[in-house]
C-alpha positions as CSV (number, residue, x, y, z in Angstrom):
1,X,30.3,-51.3,-30.1
2,X,30.4,-47.8,-31.0
3,X,30.6,-44.4,-29.0
4,X,29.7,-41.0,-29.9
5,X,31.4,-38.4,-28.0
6,X,29.5,-35.3,-28.3
7,X,29.9,-31.6,-26.5
8,X,26.9,-29.3,-26.5
9,X,26.9,-25.8,-26.1
10,X,23.9,-24.4,-24.5
11,X,22.9,-21.0,-26.2
12,X,19.8,-20.0,-24.4
13,X,19.1,-20.8,-20.3
14,X,18.4,-24.3,-19.9
15,X,15.7,-24.6,-17.5
16,X,15.6,-28.5,-16.8
17,X,15.1,-30.0,-13.3
18,X,14.9,-33.1,-11.6
19,X,13.3,-34.1,-8.2
20,X,15.1,-30.6,-6.4
21,X,12.9,-28.0,-8.1
22,X,15.6,-25.2,-6.5
23,X,18.4,-26.4,-8.6
24,X,18.6,-27.2,-12.4
25,X,20.5,-29.9,-13.8
26,X,21.4,-31.3,-17.4
27,X,18.6,-34.4,-17.9
28,X,19.9,-37.4,-20.3
29,X,16.4,-38.4,-20.1
30,X,15.0,-35.2,-21.8
31,X,17.7,-35.6,-24.5
32,X,16.8,-39.0,-25.4
33,X,13.0,-38.0,-25.4
34,X,14.0,-35.0,-27.8
35,X,15.6,-37.4,-30.3
36,X,12.6,-39.7,-30.2
37,X,10.3,-36.7,-30.7
38,X,12.5,-35.6,-33.5
39,X,12.3,-39.0,-35.1
40,X,8.5,-38.8,-34.7
41,X,8.3,-35.5,-36.2
42,X,10.3,-35.5,-39.0
43,X,10.0,-39.0,-40.2
44,X,7.3,-41.0,-42.1
45,X,5.1,-44.1,-40.9
46,X,2.2,-46.0,-42.1
47,X,0.6,-46.5,-38.9
48,X,0.8,-46.2,-35.7
49,X,2.3,-49.8,-35.3
50,X,4.9,-48.9,-37.9
51,X,5.6,-45.9,-36.2
52,X,6.0,-48.1,-32.5
53,X,7.9,-50.9,-34.2
54,X,10.3,-48.5,-35.7
55,X,10.8,-46.3,-32.3
56,X,11.0,-49.8,-30.3
57,X,14.1,-50.6,-32.7
58,X,15.9,-47.4,-32.3
59,X,14.7,-46.5,-28.3
60,X,13.6,-49.7,-26.9
61,X,10.5,-50.2,-24.6
62,X,8.6,-52.1,-22.0
63,X,9.4,-55.2,-23.6
64,X,12.6,-54.5,-25.6
65,X,15.7,-53.4,-24.1
66,X,16.9,-49.9,-25.7
67,X,20.2,-50.6,-27.6
68,X,21.5,-47.1,-26.9
69,X,22.6,-45.8,-23.7
70,X,23.6,-42.4,-22.9
71,X,26.3,-40.8,-20.2
72,X,26.9,-37.6,-19.0
73,X,30.6,-37.3,-18.6
74,X,30.8,-33.5,-17.2
75,X,29.2,-29.9,-16.8
76,X,31.2,-27.3,-15.3
77,X,29.6,-26.3,-11.9
78,X,30.0,-22.8,-12.9
79,X,27.4,-23.3,-15.6
80,X,24.6,-22.6,-13.4
81,X,23.1,-19.4,-12.9
82,X,19.6,-17.8,-12.4
83,X,16.8,-16.5,-14.8
84,X,13.4,-15.0,-15.2
85,X,11.5,-17.9,-16.9
86,X,8.5,-15.6,-17.8
87,X,10.6,-12.6,-18.8
88,X,7.7,-10.3,-19.9
89,X,7.0,-10.3,-15.9
90,X,8.8,-9.5,-13.1
91,X,9.0,-12.5,-11.0
92,X,11.9,-14.0,-9.0
93,X,14.6,-15.8,-10.9
94,X,14.9,-19.5,-10.9
95,X,18.0,-21.9,-11.3
96,X,18.9,-22.5,-15.0
97,X,22.1,-23.9,-17.4
98,X,23.5,-20.7,-18.3
99,X,24.1,-19.9,-22.1
100,X,28.0,-20.8,-23.5
101,X,27.8,-23.8,-20.8
102,X,29.1,-26.7,-22.5
103,X,28.0,-30.3,-21.7
104,X,30.2,-33.4,-22.8
105,X,28.0,-36.7,-23.0
106,X,28.8,-40.2,-24.8
107,X,26.2,-42.0,-26.9
108,X,26.8,-45.7,-26.7
109,X,25.2,-48.7,-29.1
110,X,26.2,-52.1,-29.6
111,X,24.0,-51.9,-32.6
112,X,26.8,-50.5,-35.2
113,X,24.4,-50.1,-38.0
114,X,22.2,-47.7,-36.2
115,X,24.7,-45.4,-34.9
116,X,24.6,-42.9,-37.9
117,X,21.0,-42.4,-37.4
118,X,21.4,-41.8,-33.6
119,X,24.1,-39.1,-35.0
120,X,21.5,-37.5,-37.4
121,X,18.8,-37.4,-34.9
122,X,21.1,-35.5,-32.5
123,X,21.9,-33.3,-35.1
124,X,18.3,-32.8,-36.5
125,X,17.0,-32.2,-32.9
126,X,19.9,-29.7,-32.1
127,X,18.2,-27.4,-34.8
128,X,14.6,-28.3,-34.6
129,X,14.3,-28.6,-31.0
130,X,15.0,-27.3,-27.5
131,X,15.3,-28.8,-23.8
132,X,13.7,-28.4,-20.6
133,X,10.8,-26.0,-19.6
134,X,9.8,-23.3,-21.8
135,X,11.8,-25.0,-24.5
136,X,9.1,-24.2,-27.0
137,X,9.3,-20.6,-26.2
138,X,13.3,-20.2,-26.9
139,X,14.7,-21.6,-23.6
140,X,17.0,-24.5,-23.7
141,X,18.3,-24.0,-27.2
142,X,21.7,-25.8,-28.0
143,X,24.0,-26.6,-30.7
144,X,26.4,-29.5,-31.4
145,X,30.1,-28.0,-30.9
146,X,31.9,-31.6,-31.9
147,X,30.7,-35.2,-32.4
148,X,33.2,-38.0,-32.6
149,X,32.9,-41.5,-33.7
150,X,35.5,-43.7,-31.8
151,X,37.7,-40.5,-31.7
152,X,36.9,-40.0,-35.4
153,X,35.4,-36.6,-36.9
154,X,33.2,-38.6,-39.0
155,X,30.4,-36.3,-39.1
156,X,32.0,-33.0,-39.1
157,X,30.7,-32.2,-42.5
158,X,27.1,-32.0,-41.2
159,X,28.0,-29.7,-38.6
160,X,28.6,-27.1,-40.9
161,X,26.5,-24.7,-43.2
162,X,23.3,-22.8,-43.0
163,X,20.7,-24.9,-40.7
164,X,18.4,-25.8,-43.9
165,X,21.5,-27.2,-45.9
166,X,22.6,-29.4,-42.7
167,X,19.1,-30.6,-42.4
168,X,18.9,-31.9,-46.0
169,X,22.2,-32.9,-46.0
170,X,21.3,-35.1,-43.1
171,X,18.3,-36.3,-45.4
172,X,20.9,-37.4,-48.3
173,X,23.3,-39.2,-45.6
174,X,20.5,-41.4,-44.5
175,X,19.6,-42.3,-48.1
176,X,23.1,-42.7,-49.0
177,X,23.6,-45.3,-45.9
178,X,20.3,-47.2,-46.9
179,X,18.7,-46.7,-43.5
180,X,14.9,-45.6,-45.0
181,X,13.7,-48.9,-43.5
182,X,13.6,-47.0,-40.3
183,X,11.7,-44.3,-41.5
184,X,12.3,-41.4,-44.3
185,X,11.0,-37.7,-44.8
186,X,11.5,-35.5,-47.6
187,X,12.6,-32.3,-47.7
188,X,11.3,-29.1,-50.4
189,X,13.1,-25.9,-49.6
190,X,11.1,-22.8,-50.4
191,X,13.2,-20.0,-50.6
192,X,10.7,-16.9,-50.5
193,X,13.5,-14.1,-51.1
194,X,13.4,-13.3,-47.3
195,X,13.4,-16.1,-45.3
196,X,14.6,-19.8,-46.3
197,X,11.7,-22.1,-45.3
198,X,11.8,-26.1,-45.2
199,X,8.3,-27.8,-46.1
200,X,7.9,-31.3,-45.0
201,X,6.1,-32.9,-47.7
202,X,4.6,-36.2,-45.8
203,X,3.8,-39.1,-47.9
204,X,0.2,-40.3,-48.2
205,X,-0.5,-41.5,-44.9
206,X,-3.6,-42.6,-42.5
207,X,-1.4,-41.5,-39.4
208,X,-2.7,-38.0,-38.0
209,X,-0.2,-36.9,-35.4
210,X,2.0,-33.7,-34.5
211,X,4.5,-34.1,-37.3
212,X,6.3,-31.6,-38.7
213,X,4.8,-29.1,-41.5
214,X,7.5,-26.5,-41.9
215,X,10.3,-25.0,-40.3
216,X,11.2,-21.4,-41.0
217,X,14.5,-19.9,-40.4
218,X,14.9,-16.2,-39.6
219,X,18.1,-15.0,-39.6
220,X,19.0,-12.5,-36.6
221,X,21.6,-9.8,-36.7
222,X,22.6,-7.8,-33.5
223,X,20.0,-8.9,-31.3
224,X,20.7,-10.6,-27.9
225,X,18.5,-13.9,-27.6
226,X,17.1,-12.9,-24.2
227,X,15.7,-9.7,-25.4
228,X,13.9,-11.8,-28.5
229,X,12.7,-14.6,-25.6
230,X,11.1,-11.6,-23.8
231,X,9.4,-10.6,-26.7
232,X,8.2,-14.1,-27.5
233,X,6.9,-14.7,-23.9
234,X,5.0,-11.2,-24.4
235,X,3.6,-12.1,-27.7
236,X,2.5,-15.7,-26.2
237,X,0.7,-13.6,-23.3
238,X,-0.8,-11.1,-25.4
239,X,-2.6,-13.7,-27.8
240,X,-4.4,-14.9,-24.9
241,X,-6.1,-11.8,-23.4
242,X,-7.0,-8.1,-24.2
243,X,-4.6,-5.3,-23.5
244,X,-4.8,-1.9,-23.2
245,X,-3.5,0.0,-26.2
246,X,-1.8,3.8,-25.8
247,X,-5.1,5.1,-26.2
248,X,-6.5,3.2,-23.2
249,X,-8.8,1.2,-25.6
250,X,-8.9,-2.6,-25.1
251,X,-7.5,-4.4,-28.1
252,X,-7.4,-8.2,-28.7
253,X,-4.8,-10.3,-30.7
254,X,-7.8,-11.5,-32.4
255,X,-8.7,-8.0,-33.7
256,X,-9.2,-8.1,-37.7
257,X,-9.8,-12.1,-38.0
258,X,-12.9,-12.7,-39.4
259,X,-15.7,-14.7,-37.4
260,X,-13.2,-14.3,-34.5
261,X,-15.6,-15.5,-31.7
262,X,-14.9,-19.1,-33.6
263,X,-11.3,-19.0,-32.5
264,X,-10.4,-21.4,-29.9
265,X,-7.0,-20.0,-28.3
266,X,-6.3,-23.2,-26.9
267,X,-5.4,-24.4,-30.7
268,X,-2.0,-22.9,-29.7
269,X,-1.5,-25.2,-26.6
270,X,-3.3,-25.6,-23.3
271,X,-4.0,-22.2,-21.7
272,X,-6.1,-21.0,-18.3
273,X,-9.8,-19.7,-19.1
274,X,-10.7,-22.1,-21.6
275,X,-11.6,-25.5,-21.5
276,X,-10.0,-27.7,-24.0
277,X,-11.5,-31.5,-24.0
278,X,-7.7,-32.9,-24.1
279,X,-5.9,-33.6,-20.9
280,X,-2.8,-32.0,-22.5
281,X,-1.2,-31.1,-25.7
282,X,1.8,-29.0,-26.7
283,X,1.8,-25.5,-29.0
284,X,1.6,-26.7,-32.4
285,X,4.1,-23.8,-33.0
286,X,7.7,-23.9,-31.4
287,X,10.4,-21.5,-31.4
288,X,14.1,-22.3,-30.6
289,X,17.2,-20.8,-31.7
290,X,20.5,-22.1,-33.5
291,X,23.6,-20.6,-34.4
292,X,26.9,-21.3,-36.1
293,X,30.3,-19.4,-36.3
294,X,28.9,-16.8,-38.5
295,X,25.2,-16.5,-38.2
296,X,22.2,-16.5,-35.6
297,X,18.8,-18.1,-36.4
298,X,15.3,-18.0,-34.7
299,X,14.0,-21.4,-35.6
300,X,10.2,-21.6,-36.0
301,X,8.7,-25.0,-36.4
302,X,5.0,-25.7,-37.3
303,X,3.3,-28.9,-36.3
304,X,0.1,-30.8,-38.0
305,X,-2.9,-29.9,-35.4
306,X,-5.7,-31.7,-37.4
307,X,-5.9,-34.2,-34.8
308,X,-7.1,-31.7,-32.4
309,X,-9.5,-29.9,-34.4
310,X,-12.6,-32.4,-33.3
311,X,-11.9,-32.5,-29.9
312,X,-11.8,-28.8,-29.9
313,X,-15.0,-28.8,-31.6
314,X,-13.7,-26.8,-34.6
315,X,-15.4,-28.9,-37.7
316,X,-17.3,-25.9,-40.1
317,X,-15.8,-24.3,-43.0
318,X,-15.9,-20.9,-40.9
319,X,-14.5,-22.0,-37.9
320,X,-11.6,-23.8,-39.5
321,X,-10.4,-20.8,-41.4
322,X,-10.7,-18.2,-38.2
323,X,-8.4,-20.5,-36.2
324,X,-6.1,-20.9,-39.1
325,X,-5.9,-17.3,-39.6
326,X,-5.3,-16.8,-35.7
327,X,-2.4,-19.4,-35.8
328,X,-0.9,-18.0,-38.9
329,X,-1.1,-14.4,-37.4
330,X,0.9,-15.7,-34.3
331,X,3.6,-17.1,-36.7
332,X,3.7,-13.6,-38.6
333,X,4.1,-11.7,-35.3
334,X,7.2,-14.5,-34.2
335,X,8.8,-13.8,-37.7
336,X,8.6,-9.9,-37.1
337,X,9.9,-10.4,-33.7
338,X,13.1,-12.0,-35.2
339,X,13.4,-9.4,-37.7
340,X,12.7,-10.9,-41.0
341,X,16.4,-10.0,-41.9
342,X,17.5,-10.8,-45.4
343,X,20.1,-13.6,-45.9
């Protein structure tokens, strides 16, 4: 048996709830689900069967006991507070796990071969994801403050550096440990002179699902996370409807996009006012935050959304181009909010 003892530090308010919606709580099930979705998003699979078999090996299934267990050891009672979950509006505050809170957990497995992949998945998840409600809009971001394997600091070097370098080192670590039978992903780093981006080069596959296409890291300087989250919340609101500009005229987020009448605003996630044709799907653009001892970053994760085009009736070239420009305009506005600070 091997045990990872992990200390997580919350860096933006975490909106996690169980049955009691009045009081937030840290939910182990959400962390495990985040690691599972990170595995789906970053790794390569031949088909649905291949994905399910590899997932079952790591996380278990209805017919297969999970080889991994999580234990929440401690979270300080002083870690809880209140926050407005839609900060662009005047709304009653809800319970949250406050920023700077520390969460102490153990990850235990009897399968010693897989312990490195759990460590890597947690590191990857902390950089590319978040936990709780509004986790795709900046809330619930966290970092790994420490990770000990049976008391030894084996993964210390993987927790240090810039986020794009850490992800690349995680990839090398998996290849060195010969764990690629569980899936693999290939990183190509595009440095554009302003922001560093990681492009996930998926190998040829017939599997069309929301895997990661690109991750952008925007270094933010002298900006508070909640101020940025408020602007992200406002942008998410503005991209759905017309707004009044200072001159009193109505303007729309889709203005300037050719054939904007073809745009399905639900392509950025289910929203009120437009029928979707799908019961539920998450936005293919996710925003979280990450930091090290020297720098803070906005992390923009772009997921494949080809799998929803048919159901949204986006088929011809004119419609495809207009909707892609809509998504890219949203991403550009997010980068502008982050500040596009040079590294």
